[in-house]
N, C-alpha and C positions, 0 to 999 in steps of 0.2 A: 470723642476718641481721636487722638492725633494719629495721622498716617505716617508710615515710615518716610523719611525724607528722600530715600532712593527708590521708592516704589514706582514712580512714573518712569524712571530711567530703566528699571529692571523689566517693567512691562514692555517698553520699547525694544529692549534687547531680545526679549522672548519672541515678539512678533517678527523681528528681523531674522532670527535664527530659525523659526518655524517656516517662514517663507523661503529661506534658502534651502531647507531640507526638501520642501515640496517642489522647489524649482529643479533640484538635481536628481531627486529620487522618487521612485514609485513605492508607496507604502502599502503594506497589507498586514492583516492580523497574523501573528505567530500561531495563534490557535483560532481557526476559522469559526469555531463554535463558541467563542468567548461571549460571556454575558456580563454586562457592567455590574461591578460590585464596588462600593465606595468605602475607602478607608479614611478615617478622620483622626488625625493627631494634631500637630501644629498647623497642618494644612489639610485640604481635602484632595484626595488623589484616587485614581482607579486602582483597585486591588489586582495584583498579578497581571496587569495589562502590559503586553509586549508586542512589538511590531517587527516585521522583516522589511528591509529596504533593498531595493535593486536600482542601480544607477539608471537613469533615464537614457534612452537611446539618443546619442548625439550630445550628451552633457558631459563635459570633461571636468577636471579639477578646478579649472580657472573660469568656469561658467559663472557670470555675474560679477566678475572682477573687471573694472574698467581697463580696456585695452588688452584683455586676455581672454575674452569669451571664446571657449571651445578650442583654443590654440593647442593645448596639450592633447585634447581628444583627437584632433585632426592628425597630429603627428603620430599618435599611437595607432590610429586606423591605417595611415599610409604605410607604416612599418609593417603592420600585420597583414595587410592585403597586398602589398607590393604592387607589381604592374597591374594586377587584376582589379585594383581599385578604380581604374579608369572606367571599367564597365559598370561600376556602381552608379554612374551618372544616369544610366538608362533605367527607367522605372521598372523594367522587367527584372532588374538585379535585386530588388527589394522583395522580401517575403515576410509574411506574418505567421508565426507559429503559436497556436493557442492550445493550452492543456487543461485538463480538469481531472483531479484525482485526489484521494485521501492518503494513500500509502507511499507515494513517490514513484510508482512504476511508470505512469503516463508522463510525469514531469521528466523522468529519466530518458524516455523515448524522445521527448521534445528537445531536451538538451543535446542528445546525440544527433538528432537531425540538424539542430542549429550549428553544431560543430562541422558536420559534413557539408552543409550549405555554405558555410563561411569559407571552407577550403576550396569550394568551387568558384569563389569570388562574389557570392551573393551577400547582401547586407540583411541578415535576419533580425526581426524583432520578436521577442518571446514574451508571453504574458499568460496569466491564468484566464480562464474563460469569463469570469465576472468582469475583469478589466476590459474585455472586448465588447461588453454590452453597449449597444447602440454606437459601436465604434469600429465596425468592420470596414476596412479599406476596399476601394474599388480599383485601385491602380496596381495591385500586386496580389499574388495568390495567398490564400489563407489556408493553413494546414491545421486541422483540429484533431487533437488526440485526447480521448476522454474515456471514462468508465461509467459503470452503473453500480449503485449500492442498494440492494433490495428493490431495484427498479427505479430508484430515485437518483437525482444528480449528485455529484460529489459536493462537498461543502463549498468549494471555490467556483462552482458552476451554477448554483441555484438561481442567481439573478439572470444569467444569460439564458438559461433554459426557460425560465418564466417569461422573459422578454420575447423569445421566439414563439412561445405558445400563445401570447396575448396579442401579437401583431395582427391587425385587422386589414391594413392596406395591402392590396395586391401589388406585386412587384416591388415591395419595400426594399428588397435586397438586389434589385436589378443592377448589374454591373459587378457584383461580387463573384469572385472565382474561388472555389473552395474544394476541399476533399476532407474526408473523415476517416480516422482509424479508431476502432473500438477495442477496449480491453474488458473481458468479462470472465465469469466462471459458470460453466455449463451445469454445475450442480444446482443452480437456481434457474431451472429450465423455463419457468413461466416469465421471468423478467430478464432473461439472458440478453445482453447487449441492447436493452431497451433505450437507454439515453443516447448512445451513438446513432442508433437507427432513427430515433425521433429527430435528433439534430439534423441528420442527413436529409430526411424527408421534408422537415419544415423549411429548411434553407432552399431546397429545390422548389417547393410550393410557393415561396416568397420571391421567386425570380432569380435566385443565385444560380451560377453555372457551375456544375460539377466537372472538375478537370480530370478526376480519376475515381473509378468505382471505389466505394468504401471498402476498407480492409478490416479484418477482425481477428483477434487472437483469444485463445482460451487458456487461462492460467492453469487449468486442470490438466492439459495435455502438452501443448507446445506454445509457449508465449512468444519466444524470441524469434523462431523461424518465420512465421507469418509477418512479423514486423520487418525483418530484414528484407524479405522478398517485396513487400509492399513499398517500403521507403526507397529501395533501389529502383523499382519501377517508377516511382515518383520523381526521383532525381534525374533519371534518364529522360523522362517526359519534359521536365523543366529545362534540362540541358539542351534537348533537341529543339525546343521552342526558342531558345536564346542562342542557337548555333554554338554551343559549348561542347567540349569533350570531357567525359568523366575521367579524371586522373585517379591513379592509385593513391589512396589516402596515406599520408605519412604515418608510419608506426612510431610508437614511443620506444625509447631505449631505457633500459634499467640496468644500472650498475650495482653489483652486490659487493658489500664491504664486509669481510669476515670479522667477527668479534669474538673474543674469548667467551667460551660458553660457560654459563653459570649452572650450578647444580639445580635440577628441578625434580619435583615429586611426580610420581606416576599418575596417569589419568584415573579419575574415580570410576569405579565399576558401578554401572547402573543396577538398581534393584530389579528383580524380575517382577515387573508390575506393568499392566496394560493401561491403567488409568490413574491419574493423580489428581488430588484435590489440593489447592494451594491458597493460603491466605496471604494477601499482600497489603501491608500497611502503607497507604498513600501519605505523602508529605502534606503539610499544612497548605491549605488553599486548593487542594484537589478534592473533588467530590463527584458523585455519580448518582444515577437513578437505576432502579431495577429495569433490566432490559438493555442497558448500555454495554459497550465493548471496552475491553482493555487491550490497547495496542502495545505490543512489546517488540523492542529491537533486540533480536537474538544474536548469537555468535555461532559460527560454524563449529561442528564437532572436531576435536583435536585429531581424531583418527583420519578424517578427510583432509585436514590441513597437512598432516604429516605424509600422506600419499603424494601430495603435490611437491612438498619439499624433497622427498626422496627421489621423485622422477628427475627433478631439475638439479639435484646435487647441492641443495642449499641447506645450510645449518639453521636451526631454530633461532639463534640469537644474531644471525647476520642482519645487517642493515641495508635497506634498499634506497637508492636515489633514482627518481623518475625524471627523465628529460624528454623534451619534445612535446608535441600537441597532447594536452592532457584532458581527460574527461573530468567532469566536475568533482567526482568522488576520489580522484587520484590524489595522493599526498603531495603537498607542495614542499614539504620538508623531509629530511631523512627519517625513515620509519623502520622499526623492526619487521622483517618479513612475516614472522609468525603472527604478529599483531594485525598486520594488513590483511592476511588471508583469513584470519579468525573473524574480523569485525567489519570488513568493508565490502567484500564481493561474494557473489553467489557461486558456489563450486559445483552444484549438482544440477544446474539447469540443462535440459536436454540439448544436445549438440544440433547445430543448424547446418544446412547444406553449404552456406557460405563459409562456415567454420571448417567444414570438411575440405573444401577447396584450399583454404589457407594451410591446413595440415598437410595436404597432398603436395603443395608447392615446396614444403620444407623437407620432404621425404625423398628417398632414393630407392631404386631397385623395386623389389617385391612390395615393400610398404607403400610406395607411391601408387603402384597399380591397384593394390587392394583398397587404398583410400579413395582413389578415383571411382572404383566400382561401387563404393558405398553411397555415392550421390545419385545412383539409379533409383527410381521411385520405389520399387518394391524393397530394395536393400535398406533405403533410408527409412521407410515406414517400419521395417523390423527394428531399426535402431530406436525409433521413437517409442514403439510399444515396450521395449525393454528399458527405456529411460536411460540410454547411454549419455553420459556427460563427456566433456572434452577429455578429462583425465582418464576416463574409461577407454576411450578410443586410443589415446596415446600409449597406455599400457599394453594394449593389444597390438598396436602398429607403431612402434617407436619412430620418431623423426628427429631432425635437427632443429626443431622449433626452439627459439630462445624464450626466456621467461618474460621478457617485455612484450613480445607478440601474444603470448599466452594471456597475460592479465589484461591486455587491451581488448580481448575478445569477451571478457567477463562483464557481467551486469552488476550494479550496486546491490548490496544486501538489503532487502526491503523489510519493513516491519511486518509482524504477523498479528492477526486480530482474533481475540478470544471473547466469547460471550461471558459477561460476568454472571457468576452463579449465586450471588448473594444480594441481600437488600441493605440499603444504608440505614434502615430503621432497626436493624437487629444488632444490639451491642454484644460483643464477645471478647474474650481474652484480655479484659481490662482496657480495651480501646473503645473509642467512640465508633459506632457502627458505620457512620458516614466516612470514616477514615480507613476502613478495612474493606478490601474487595477480594472476593474469592473467585477462583477460576478452576474449571474442571477440564482436563485434556488427556488424550491418549498419548502414550509414549510410543512413537513410531520407531520400531526396531525390528528388522526382519532381514533375511537373506536377500541381497540385491538381485533383482530379476535380470540384471545384466551379467551376473555371474562374478562380479567383483566384490567379494567379501560381504560385509553387512551394510544395509542401508539404515541410516539414522536420520530421522526427521530433524531438521535444523532447529526449529523453535522448541519442539517438545523435548528434545535431548538436552538443549541448553537449560530449559526451565526445570527439567527433572534433576539436573545436576546441582541446582541452587540449594543452599542450606539455610537454616534459620539465621537471620541477621544479615544475609547477603543483600546487596543492592542490585536492582535491575533497572534498565532504561525503559520507561513505559509512560503512557498517558492514557486518559480516559477519552473515549470517542462516543458521542451521543448516538443512539439508535434512531431509526425511523420514528417520527412522532406518533405514528399509529400503533407502534409496538410498545404499548404502555398498559399498565392496569387501568381499568375504568376509575374515574374519580369518585364515583359513588359506590359504596359497599352493597347497594341493593341490586347491582347488575350481575346476573349469573355469567360464568365464564366456562368455555369449553376449550380444552388444550389437547394437543396431540404432539408427542415427542418420541423420537427414537434415540439415536446417539446424541441428538441436540437437546439434552435434558437441562443443560446449564441455565438458560434464561428462565425456563419453567420453575426451577427450584428457586430462583430469585423472586419470582412473582409469588410463589407459595410462602416463602419465608416472610415476604412483606405482609401478606394476609395474616399470617400467624402473629406478627408483631402488632398489626392493627387490632386483632382480636383481643390481644393482651391489654390494650388501652381501655377496654370496657365497652366496645361496640356491642350493642344488644345482639344482633345476629347478622352474619354475612350471608349474602346470596349464595346459592350452590356454585361450586367449582368442581369440574370433572376433568381428570387427566387421563387420557389414553396414553399408556406408556408401552412402547414396543421395544423388545430386545430379543436376543437369541436364547439365552439360557438363564432361568431364574436363579440358578446357583452361582453364576459367574458374572452376569451382565446387568443385574438389577441394581443400578447405582442408587445410593441414598435410600435403600430399602427401609431401614429402621426409622429414618426421619420421616419418610412419607407415611408409613404406618402410624407413626405418632401424630402426624397432622390429620390423618383420618379419624383417629380417636377424638381429636379436638374439633371435629367437623369443619376443618379448614378446606378439605378436598376429598373427593371420592376418586380413588385410583382404580382404573380398569387396565390391567396389565395384559399384554398379548405377546406370547413367546413364539418365535419361529421354529423352535426345535423341541416342543413338548411331545411326549409320546402318546398322550391320550386324546387330546382334543385339538382338531385342526384350527388354524388361525381364524378362518372365516366363520367358523361355527362359534368361536368365542365372541367375535364381534356381534353376530346376530343375537346371541344371548343377552348382550349388554344394552343394545340400542333401545329395546322396548322400555326398560326401566328408566334409562336416561331421558327419553322423551317425556315420560310422565313427570320426572323430577324437574326438568326445565319448564314445562308448561305450568307447574305449580307456582312458579315465580312470575310476578306481574311485570317485571322489567324485561327489556329487550337485552338478550345476551350478546357477548362478544366471543370471538374464537381466535385462537392462535395455533399456528403449526410451526415446526422448526426442524431444520436439517442440520448436519454438522457445520459448524462454523470453523472453517479452517483459516518532550522528552522530559521533562520532569522525571524524577526518580521515585521509584517505589521500593519499599523494603519488604523482603520475604519474612 
């Protein structure tokens, strides 16, 4: 067979261009959990394989061009740093920021610290944790921001954590100066902050020097306040060691351009419903397994957005132009204010002490005094308990705060994670089962404990407002490898669930699908299902009873509000029979327990 006459030249061009990409950029998977799938048409190529690129530190547009290496980059850096760039020659002026996370929160903190450090004249290098494996510098501080997921490292941190755990050589990290900030959810009490604590302890054991005690934030209560206090302390420590002074960071300015308002329809009224079940048709190339998560990028409720617009006197169709130092999520082009507030920033995050100080600085008279008094410990704790947001405080204590300063205090709107409540083996609605994922969620709607109208959960309200045929921004995220059904149908299963029934339903639906294929007999599966009221909270009641009739599962329900039998008595009545049933099986069983689990496109 004759080869193409240009084949050799094409291969040479491919090698040159690939080398240039690796020379100028750091590459990483767009989807950290990607597994190779080959598509064969005229050529062989990886299916749905995408990468993210980040310009390598010190590599400009002219890197690799004869006579022009780094020239553009040096000019850009000098212009950005100004006179402070002279200090960058000192090794103390360089810092490394390392982050690990799946939802963007830790990366957002890392990017914010990068910006603050740059404004002080430092030269920060930022990377995900896996990129720092066997690559920790000894001539500059290393700031690590990471999270835990079911006690396991984030997808972009697995190599780094495994490397730390496997190091045998004492003092392997001698000379490394570091500090750690952890993000977690205290609902998972057993594994809360496991990875940040492990990283902190292992680095100290291996000879690294801790420059600041580890900080921790709980997303359940107050995530932003602890981060602001910890990062400010760290910046002060770095500045004092370098004889620097902390300057007030420059605020962004936002100009609002009025636009002729178009006619809009009123907001859709939510149905009076506590729990929703939703089927989402994933697009081609997306798949999942029972036990996986669906990660959804939500939008803020319009009621909350309109509160902000009303306070600052902005119309829904006005256009915003952002100027000055920008956070990564700030728009670089003119953007409708309504769209920005709906899709880009968190509006309900509890206010922090630093934000109270900023509000007080823009207030006068009684408002100023009242805002200053709210920074006292007992008063601030009361704000936290009542979940006061910035806009809540502004409505109670009006100030002269401008819109630019307000949005500069906000955090990026992060994705929300839901346990998938279906099995890919179960076909329905005319679609292939592997292409349809179900989720089960509470619609959070209640009077705000701050006293400011109604509280609407961001993601649940957004999802509940979707109609059949709507598109949502979502992707599938794999669960912990241990949270799967056993590969053998001979292994008995013991499950316990309360409001976290979703993944258990997925497992049972998969067992039902396996049974329909003609498997002779499945090992016993027992589900302890706890809820408040059998008449209102017993989700998937008919389905579970149907599976009981098929001998897919034995359901042992426990209700916290029955009138006749106490909860502990119901448990005692069940365990004797269950023990006999499990002992009758020759295989070793597995057990699961679950609590509430709080970009590709998916179609509802």
